Structure formats: C-alpha cells, structure tokens
C-alpha positions as CSV (number, residue, x, y, z in Angstrom):
1,M,15.4,-5.7,-22.2
2,E,17.9,-4.6,-24.7
3,L,21.6,-3.8,-24.9
4,K,21.0,-0.1,-24.2
5,D,19.6,-1.2,-20.8
6,L,23.1,-2.5,-19.9
7,F,24.8,0.8,-20.7
8,L,22.3,3.4,-19.7
9,T,21.1,1.9,-16.4
10,P,24.4,2.5,-14.5
11,F,24.6,6.1,-15.9
12,Y,21.0,6.9,-14.6
13,L,21.6,5.1,-11.3
14,A,24.6,7.4,-10.7
15,I,22.4,10.5,-11.5
16,F,19.6,9.3,-9.2
17,Y,22.0,8.5,-6.3
18,G,23.6,11.9,-6.8
19,I,20.2,13.6,-6.5
20,A,19.3,11.4,-3.5
21,F,22.4,12.3,-1.5
22,A,21.9,15.9,-2.4
23,V,18.3,16.0,-1.1
24,R,18.7,13.6,1.8
25,K,19.3,16.3,4.4
26,R,16.1,18.1,3.4
27,F,13.9,15.1,4.0
28,T,15.5,13.3,7.0
29,N,16.6,13.9,10.6
30,A,19.2,12.3,12.8
31,L,17.1,9.1,13.3
32,T,15.8,8.6,9.7
33,K,18.9,9.7,7.7
34,K,20.5,6.2,7.8
35,Y,17.4,4.6,6.2
36,F,17.0,7.0,3.2
37,I,19.6,5.6,0.8
38,P,19.1,1.9,1.8
39,A,15.3,2.3,1.3
40,L,15.8,3.8,-2.1
41,S,18.4,1.1,-3.0
42,V,16.0,-1.8,-2.3
43,K,13.4,0.0,-4.6
44,F,16.0,0.1,-7.3
45,V,16.9,-3.6,-6.7
46,G,13.1,-4.4,-6.9
47,A,12.7,-2.5,-10.1
48,I,15.6,-4.2,-11.9
49,G,14.8,-7.6,-10.3
50,L,11.2,-7.5,-11.5
51,G,12.3,-7.0,-15.1
52,L,14.9,-9.8,-14.9
53,I,12.5,-12.3,-13.3
54,Y,9.7,-11.5,-15.8
55,Q,12.1,-11.9,-18.7
56,F,14.1,-14.9,-17.7
57,Y,11.8,-16.7,-15.3
58,Y,8.3,-16.0,-16.5
59,G,9.2,-15.3,-20.1
60,G,7.1,-12.2,-20.3
61,G,4.2,-10.6,-18.5
62,D,2.3,-7.4,-17.7
63,T,5.4,-5.3,-17.3
64,F,6.6,-6.0,-20.8
65,N,3.0,-5.6,-22.1
66,Y,3.1,-2.1,-20.7
67,F,6.5,-1.5,-22.3
68,N,5.3,-2.6,-25.7
69,H,2.6,0.0,-25.5
70,V,5.1,2.6,-24.4
71,K,7.2,1.8,-27.5
72,T,4.2,2.7,-29.6
73,V,3.6,6.1,-27.8
74,Y,7.3,6.8,-28.0
75,S,7.4,6.1,-31.8
76,A,4.5,8.6,-32.1
77,F,6.6,11.2,-30.3
78,T,9.6,10.6,-32.6
79,D,7.3,10.9,-35.7
80,S,5.5,14.0,-34.4
81,P,5.7,15.5,-30.9
82,I,2.2,16.9,-31.3
83,I,0.7,13.5,-32.1
84,G,2.6,12.1,-29.1
85,I,1.2,14.7,-26.8
86,K,-2.3,14.0,-28.2
87,L,-1.8,10.3,-27.3
88,L,-0.7,11.3,-23.7
89,L,-3.8,13.4,-23.3
90,S,-6.2,11.0,-24.9
91,H,-8.9,9.0,-23.0
92,G,-9.5,6.2,-25.5
93,E,-11.5,8.3,-28.0
94,Y,-11.1,8.1,-31.8
95,D,-8.8,10.7,-33.4
96,P,-7.8,10.4,-37.0
97,E,-4.3,11.7,-36.2
98,T,-3.6,9.2,-33.5
99,N,-5.6,6.3,-34.8
100,K,-2.6,4.9,-36.6
101,Y,-1.0,4.3,-33.2
102,A,-4.1,3.7,-31.2
103,V,-5.0,0.6,-33.2
104,M,-1.6,-0.9,-32.3
105,M,-2.4,-0.7,-28.6
106,E,-4.7,-3.3,-27.0
107,W,-5.1,-1.3,-23.9
108,Y,-5.8,2.1,-25.5
109,R,-9.4,1.9,-24.3
110,A,-8.6,0.3,-20.9
111,P,-8.4,3.4,-18.7
112,T,-6.4,2.0,-15.8
113,E,-3.8,0.3,-17.9
114,F,-3.5,3.2,-20.3
115,F,-2.9,5.6,-17.3
116,V,0.2,3.5,-16.4
117,I,1.3,3.6,-20.1
118,K,1.0,7.4,-20.1
119,V,3.1,7.7,-17.0
120,A,5.7,5.3,-18.4
121,S,5.7,7.0,-21.8
122,F,6.4,10.4,-20.1
123,F,9.4,8.9,-18.3
124,A,10.5,7.2,-21.6
125,L,11.1,10.7,-23.1
126,F,13.9,11.3,-20.6
127,C,15.7,8.0,-21.0
128,F,15.6,7.1,-24.7
129,N,12.7,4.6,-24.0
130,T,14.9,2.3,-21.9
131,Y,12.9,-0.3,-20.0
132,T,15.1,-0.6,-16.9
133,V,15.5,3.2,-16.5
134,I,11.7,3.6,-16.8
135,G,11.5,1.0,-14.0
136,L,13.9,3.1,-11.9
137,F,11.6,6.1,-12.5
138,F,8.7,4.1,-11.2
139,A,10.8,3.0,-8.2
140,I,11.6,6.7,-7.4
141,T,7.9,7.6,-7.7
142,S,7.0,4.7,-5.4
143,F,9.8,5.6,-2.9
144,S,8.7,9.2,-2.6
145,G,5.2,8.2,-1.4
146,M,6.5,5.5,0.8
147,W,9.0,7.9,2.4
148,A,6.1,10.2,3.1
149,M,4.2,7.2,4.6
150,Y,7.2,6.5,6.9
151,L,7.5,10.1,8.0
152,T,3.8,10.0,8.9
153,F,4.2,6.8,10.9
154,I,7.2,8.1,12.9
155,R,5.5,11.5,13.5
156,I,2.7,9.5,15.2
157,F,5.0,7.0,17.0
158,P,8.7,8.0,16.8
159,L,9.8,5.4,19.3
160,A,9.3,2.6,16.8
161,Y,11.3,4.3,14.0
162,K,13.6,1.3,13.4
163,K,10.9,-1.4,13.1
164,L,8.6,1.0,11.2
165,A,11.4,1.3,8.6
166,I,11.2,-2.5,8.2
167,A,7.4,-2.5,7.8
168,V,7.4,0.3,5.2
169,F,10.6,-0.4,3.2
170,F,12.2,-3.8,3.7
171,L,9.4,-6.4,3.2
172,P,10.6,-8.3,0.1
173,S,7.1,-8.5,-1.5
174,V,6.6,-4.8,-1.1
175,F,9.8,-3.6,-2.6
176,F,9.8,-6.3,-5.3
177,W,6.2,-5.9,-6.6
178,G,6.0,-2.3,-5.7
179,S,9.0,-0.9,-7.6
180,G,9.1,-1.7,-11.3
181,L,7.0,-0.9,-14.4
182,M,3.6,-2.0,-12.9
183,K,0.4,-0.5,-11.6
184,D,1.4,-1.5,-8.0
185,S,4.4,0.8,-8.0
186,I,2.6,4.0,-8.6
187,C,-0.3,2.9,-6.4
188,M,2.1,2.3,-3.4
189,G,3.6,5.7,-3.9
190,A,0.2,7.3,-4.2
191,L,-1.1,5.5,-1.1
192,G,1.8,7.0,0.9
193,W,0.9,10.5,-0.3
194,V,-2.7,10.0,0.6
195,F,-1.8,8.8,4.1
196,Y,0.6,11.7,4.5
197,G,-1.9,14.2,3.2
198,F,-4.7,12.9,5.3
199,Y,-2.8,13.0,8.5
200,N,-1.0,16.3,8.0
201,A,-4.0,18.1,6.5
202,I,-6.8,16.8,8.7
203,I,-5.7,14.9,11.8
204,R,-2.7,16.9,13.0
205,P,-2.5,19.9,10.6
206,R,1.0,20.9,9.6
207,G,2.0,22.3,6.1
208,I,-1.7,22.0,5.2
209,F,-1.4,23.2,1.6
210,T,1.5,20.8,0.6
211,A,-0.1,17.9,2.5
212,A,-3.5,18.5,0.9
213,L,-2.0,18.8,-2.6
214,L,0.1,15.6,-2.2
215,G,-3.0,13.8,-0.8
216,A,-5.2,15.0,-3.7
217,I,-2.6,13.9,-6.3
218,G,-2.3,10.5,-4.6
219,A,-6.0,10.1,-4.5
220,Y,-6.3,11.0,-8.2
221,I,-3.7,8.4,-9.2
222,I,-5.3,5.7,-7.1
223,A,-8.7,6.5,-8.4
224,S,-7.3,6.3,-12.0
225,V,-5.5,3.0,-11.5
226,K,-6.9,1.0,-8.5
227,I,-9.9,2.7,-7.0
228,Y,-10.6,-0.2,-4.6
229,I,-7.5,1.0,-2.5
230,L,-9.4,4.3,-1.9
231,L,-12.6,2.3,-1.1
232,S,-10.6,0.5,1.6
233,F,-9.0,3.6,2.9
234,L,-12.1,5.8,3.1
235,P,-14.0,4.1,6.0
236,P,-11.2,3.8,8.5
237,A,-10.0,7.4,7.6
238,L,-13.5,8.8,8.2
239,F,-13.8,6.8,11.5
240,W,-10.4,8.3,12.6
241,V,-11.6,11.8,11.8
242,F,-14.9,11.5,13.7
243,N,-13.1,9.7,16.6
244,E,-10.4,12.4,16.7
245,Y,-12.8,15.3,16.8
246,S,-15.1,13.6,19.3
247,Q,-12.1,13.5,21.7
248,K,-12.1,17.3,21.7
249,I,-15.5,17.4,23.4
250,K,-14.7,18.3,27.0
251,S,-17.8,16.7,28.6
252,A,-17.1,12.9,29.1
253,A,-20.9,12.2,29.3
254,L,-21.6,14.1,26.1
255,R,-18.7,12.4,24.4
256,V,-20.1,9.0,25.3
257,I,-23.5,9.9,23.9
258,L,-22.2,11.5,20.7
259,K,-19.5,8.9,19.8
260,P,-22.0,6.3,18.4
261,L,-23.6,9.1,16.3
262,F,-20.2,10.0,15.0
263,I,-19.5,6.3,14.1
264,V,-22.9,6.0,12.3
265,L,-22.4,9.3,10.5
266,G,-18.9,8.1,9.4
267,L,-20.3,4.9,8.0
268,I,-23.0,6.8,6.1
269,V,-20.5,9.2,4.7
270,G,-18.1,6.3,3.8
271,A,-20.8,4.4,2.1
272,F,-22.0,7.5,0.2
273,G,-18.4,8.3,-0.8
274,A,-17.8,4.8,-2.0
275,T,-21.0,4.8,-4.0
276,K,-20.2,8.1,-5.7
277,L,-16.5,7.1,-6.4
278,T,-17.5,4.0,-8.2
279,A,-20.8,5.0,-9.8
280,G,-20.8,3.9,-13.4
281,D,-17.5,2.0,-13.1
282,E,-17.9,-1.4,-14.7
283,K,-15.4,-3.0,-12.4
284,Y,-16.1,-1.4,-9.0
285,D,-19.6,-0.1,-9.0
286,I,-21.0,-1.0,-5.6
287,D,-24.1,-2.5,-7.2
288,K,-21.9,-4.9,-9.2
289,I,-18.9,-5.4,-7.0
290,G,-20.1,-8.7,-5.6
291,E,-20.7,-10.2,-9.0
292,R,-17.4,-8.9,-10.3
293,S,-15.6,-10.5,-7.3
294,K,-17.2,-13.8,-8.2
295,I,-16.1,-13.6,-11.8
296,N,-12.6,-12.5,-11.0
297,N,-12.1,-15.3,-8.4
298,Y,-13.4,-17.9,-10.8
299,Y,-11.4,-16.6,-13.7
300,L,-8.1,-16.3,-11.8
301,T,-8.6,-19.7,-10.2
302,Q,-9.2,-21.4,-13.5
303,Q,-6.1,-19.8,-15.1
304,V,-3.7,-21.3,-12.6
305,V,-2.0,-24.6,-13.4
306,S,0.9,-24.3,-11.0
307,G,-0.9,-25.5,-7.9
308,S,-1.1,-22.0,-6.3
309,A,-4.9,-21.7,-6.3
310,Y,-6.8,-21.5,-3.0
311,N,-10.4,-22.0,-2.0
312,I,-12.1,-19.7,0.5
313,G,-15.5,-21.4,0.2
314,E,-18.6,-21.0,-2.0
315,F,-19.9,-17.5,-2.7
316,D,-22.4,-16.3,-5.3
317,G,-21.4,-12.7,-5.6
318,S,-24.0,-11.4,-3.2
319,A,-23.0,-9.1,-0.3
320,S,-24.1,-11.8,2.3
321,S,-21.9,-14.4,0.7
322,I,-18.9,-12.1,0.8
323,V,-19.5,-11.5,4.5
324,K,-19.7,-15.3,4.9
325,V,-16.3,-15.9,3.3
326,A,-14.7,-12.8,4.8
327,P,-12.9,-14.7,7.7
328,Q,-11.3,-17.1,5.2
329,A,-10.4,-14.2,2.9
330,I,-8.7,-12.4,5.8
331,V,-6.7,-15.5,6.8
332,V,-5.6,-16.1,3.2
333,S,-4.5,-12.4,2.7
334,L,-2.6,-12.0,5.9
335,Y,-1.3,-15.4,6.9
336,R,-1.0,-17.5,3.7
337,P,0.6,-19.0,1.8
338,F,2.0,-21.3,4.5
339,L,5.5,-22.4,4.1
340,F,4.5,-25.9,2.9
341,E,2.3,-24.2,0.2
342,A,5.2,-22.5,-1.5
343,R,5.7,-23.7,-5.0
344,N,8.4,-21.3,-6.3
345,P,10.9,-18.8,-5.0
346,V,8.5,-15.9,-5.2
347,M,5.8,-17.7,-3.2
348,L,8.5,-18.8,-0.7
349,L,9.2,-15.1,0.0
350,S,5.6,-14.4,0.5
351,A,5.2,-17.5,2.8
352,L,8.1,-16.3,5.0
353,E,6.4,-12.9,5.3
354,A,3.1,-14.6,6.2
355,T,4.9,-16.6,8.8
356,L,6.3,-13.4,10.3
357,F,2.8,-12.0,10.4
358,I,1.5,-15.1,12.2
359,Y,4.3,-15.1,14.7
360,L,4.0,-11.4,15.6
361,T,0.2,-11.5,15.8
362,V,-0.1,-14.7,18.0
363,S,2.8,-13.7,20.3
364,L,1.5,-10.2,20.7
365,F,-2.0,-11.2,21.6
366,Y,-0.8,-14.0,23.8
367,K,1.6,-11.9,25.8
368,T,-0.7,-8.9,26.1
369,G,-3.9,-10.8,26.5
370,L,-6.9,-10.8,24.1
371,L,-9.0,-8.2,25.9
372,K,-6.1,-5.9,26.7
373,S,-5.0,-6.1,23.0
374,F,-8.4,-5.0,21.8
375,R,-8.6,-2.2,24.4
376,L,-5.2,-1.0,23.2
377,I,-6.3,-1.0,19.5
378,A,-9.5,0.9,20.4
379,A,-7.5,3.4,22.5
380,E,-5.0,4.2,19.7
381,P,-6.4,5.8,16.6
382,I,-3.5,4.8,14.4
383,L,-3.9,1.2,15.4
384,T,-7.6,1.3,14.8
385,F,-7.1,2.8,11.4
386,C,-4.3,0.4,10.3
387,F,-6.3,-2.7,11.4
388,I,-9.6,-1.7,9.9
389,F,-7.9,-0.7,6.6
390,S,-5.9,-4.0,6.6
391,L,-9.0,-6.1,7.3
392,I,-11.2,-4.4,4.7
393,F,-8.4,-4.7,2.1
394,A,-7.7,-8.3,3.0
395,I,-11.3,-9.2,2.4
396,G,-11.3,-7.5,-0.9
397,V,-8.1,-9.0,-2.3
398,G,-8.7,-12.4,-0.7
399,V,-12.1,-12.7,-2.3
400,N,-11.0,-11.4,-5.7
401,S,-7.6,-13.1,-6.2
402,G,-8.3,-16.9,-6.3
403,N,-4.6,-17.8,-6.4
404,F,-1.5,-17.0,-4.5
405,G,0.4,-15.7,-7.5
406,T,-2.1,-12.9,-7.9
407,L,-2.6,-12.4,-4.2
408,V,1.1,-11.7,-3.5
409,R,0.8,-8.6,-5.8
410,Y,-2.6,-7.5,-4.8
411,K,-2.1,-7.5,-1.1
412,I,1.1,-5.3,-0.8
413,P,-0.8,-2.0,0.1
414,L,-2.0,-3.5,3.4
415,M,1.4,-5.0,4.4
416,P,3.1,-1.9,5.7
417,F,0.0,-0.8,7.6
418,Y,-0.6,-4.2,9.2
419,L,3.1,-4.8,10.1
420,G,3.5,-1.2,11.2
421,A,0.4,-1.6,13.5
422,L,1.9,-4.8,15.0
423,Y,5.2,-3.0,15.8
424,I,3.5,0.0,17.3
425,M,1.3,-2.3,19.4
426,Q,4.4,-4.3,20.5
427,H,6.0,-1.1,21.8
428,K,2.8,0.0,23.5
429,A,2.3,-3.4,25.1
430,Q,5.9,-3.5,26.3
431,A,5.5,-0.1,27.9
432,M,2.3,-1.2,29.6
433,R,4.1,-4.3,31.1
434,K,7.0,-2.2,32.4
435,K,4.7,0.3,34.2
436,P,3.6,-2.2,36.9
437,A,7.2,-3.3,37.4
438,R,8.4,0.3,37.8
439,A,5.5,1.0,40.3
440,I,6.5,-2.0,42.4
441,Q,10.2,-0.9,42.3
442,L,9.2,2.6,43.4
443,K,7.0,1.2,46.2
444,S,9.8,-1.1,47.4
445,S,12.3,1.8,47.4
446,K,9.9,3.9,49.5
447,K,9.7,1.1,52.1
448,L,13.5,0.7,52.2
449,R,13.8,4.5,52.8
450,Q,11.3,4.2,55.7
451,F,13.3,1.3,57.2
452,A,16.5,3.4,56.8
453,I,14.9,6.3,58.7
454,T,13.4,4.3,61.5
455,E,16.6,2.4,62.1
C-alpha cells in the first residue's frame, strides 16, 4: 500500500456508496432493503482488512503478488495503450511487442492467476492503479453475485430472510477472504451469478435471458479461475433439474419408476460434463485429479511450520483412497479447526464459525430426529442441492488443502450454502413441530364447543 491509498480510498468509497444508495431501491424490497448497505459495507471492510493484514501481519502474500503484476500491465498502458490492450487480451503467447512486459511477470503463462491479473488491471485503469481501490472493485464484483445468491435463496424460502442474510453476507471468513484482490472474491461473485442464473433460467423461469446471461458469465469466470467449483456445482444442479421435472409427471407410479432413471441419467451427464470441462487441464483433468490431490496435500502440509497442518489419513491419489478419506475430509472442511486448534486470530475466527456449524447441525438433527431430518432434506430440492454441493466441495478442499491456513480460504464457497441449508431446515423443522400442537389445540377447542352446546 502507498500514500495514494490513504487519499483516494475515501474518495472512491464515497462514490461507491453514492451509487449503492441510488440503485438500492432497484434491487431490494421492504424485507431486503435494510441488508443492502450493511452487506456491501462488510465487503468493503473485508477488502481493506485483507490488504492491511497481508501487509502488516503476514508481510506479503498472493494479493500483493497480483498487484505487482498489475503494476507491470499498468505501466504497459501508460507507455502504449495498444500494448496494454494486447496484454489484457493475451493468453500467455509470445509477442515481440509485449515480451518486454511479459518477461517481468512470473504468472504470465499461468492462466488462472493471469485471469485475475487482467481483471485487476482493468479496474486499475479507473483508479490510478491504487491497490485498496482495486480491492474495493473486487468487493463490489463479489457483492453483486452474492446479492444475486441471496435473492435466489429468499425467492425459494422467504420466511428465513433474516438468517439467510447472515449465511450469505455476514460470516467473517466469507467477507474477509471473499472481498479483496484475490481469486476467491471474483469466484464468490461468479458462484452467486451461476446459482441465480441456474434457478431463474431453469428451475423457476423468470427473466430467462438476463438470468442465463449472468449464469453464463459466472460459469465462464469460474471455469477460468477455479473450475473445481463448477465440478462441485454440476452434479447437485443436474440432480435438482431431473428431480424437478420428474415431479411434473402426474402418475405417481410412473414417477416412482422413472425417478431412479433420472438420477442415473443425471450422474452420467454430470460425469460427462466434468470430464469435458477438465479435459486437457493439467490441474483438474479427471484422470489426474487424484494424483494432483495427493501432490497438493503433501506440498501444502510440508510448507506449514505454524502448527496448522492436519492429517485426514493415508491416500495414494487413487479414486478409492479419496473415497476412503472422504468422511475425514468432510469433518475437517465443515467442523474444524476446533477452538483449541486455533493458533492465530484468523484461525480463531474460522474455529468460531466451525463451532457454530457443529452446534446448529447437532441441535437440528437431535431436535428433529435423524430419520425425519433426512426425509426433510430429501423432500426439499434446495436442501438436497445445498447439502450435496457442500459435501462434494468439502471432500475436494479437505483432501487438497493439508493445512487450516489454506483450508480457511478454499472452503468459503460452501459456507453460505451449508449454513443457508441449516437455517432453512431449522424453519421447516419448527413448522413441522408446530403442526401437531396446532392440531391438538384445534381438537381441544372442538371438544370444548361440544361441551358448551350440550350443557
């Protein structure tokens, strides 16, 4: 960070808040209006806080590595706008005109990192290449998608609008790691657009063109940066589609017969889509993903000296070994670090969130009953989707991370969906428990009326 950050950040914050207040009415209603500005504000806090912590606590990191690359692209623009545009449109290829700048960038031929650099460089053109303001642009990008995610959730289940706001916006890890100049910020926004587009274009069609366009843009961004998020999203989404349209079959007998076929077909399409999405990708090719997980886990575990490494058991990179360690990976991703495992303030925040997840999960299943809980999940498509997505994603990041420091960042896409599902389930379970009580009250009142008549 530089001196210009101190002077320009308040100025741009004033502009962004002015725009936010101007458009709030367009994107909110009487229930959601009060969350719009606070939700945006915590994103801004996260973006600024991320930079401060990386500079003064960690002494550097990925966010400043991105910014150093952005400086190079920005200098290309100041020297020649044409060369700058060429860099923004490049894909790691050799070009004699841009080579002078390309050789200065370690991530020039790293597609996922360079995509983030391109986005940040574009924002840099509008703020004199100021780190904090670029972070604010990333926060707005992330917020736009997460607001779309929130609107989708409350369209499905409006009664839980207060708690769903907590799940989507106010988890510390999500607004801290998902707001600044990082991959995670644009991926969180893009995931929100994909969820919004999927639901409004396919499940409950409304504004199909806009929804499909936003969903496609979100899918493109995720595929360019963290394709494994799409790999986790695809199976539960397809399951939801087939489940949704199977419900439209009027014959109950035919529906029972065809539902397993829909499920199998969904799995086949999901597997085919995952294979095609990752074909040729060195990191995520289905044929190599097990071995890559093994390498990532080993490398990240070995890099940790702060005591934040975890062990989920032995695995050799094969699909069978990933299945074997899947339960431990799920527990690690959803419910750890435990409070006594926290080694620094950032881990403590994550441990508090994990404790909340443990409390809500255990209390919900205990009060509702195990079988009733599973029946409730199976009966509600949004719950089925959220839990399947969360479990698949938890396995992926739990196996790949190897240490809590990395896991805290990697797991944030699942957190709004898992906590959102718990809150929806909580409302549903409470409604189920109230129904018998109301039935008893009605029955008692009828008896009292009978006594009143006979007497």
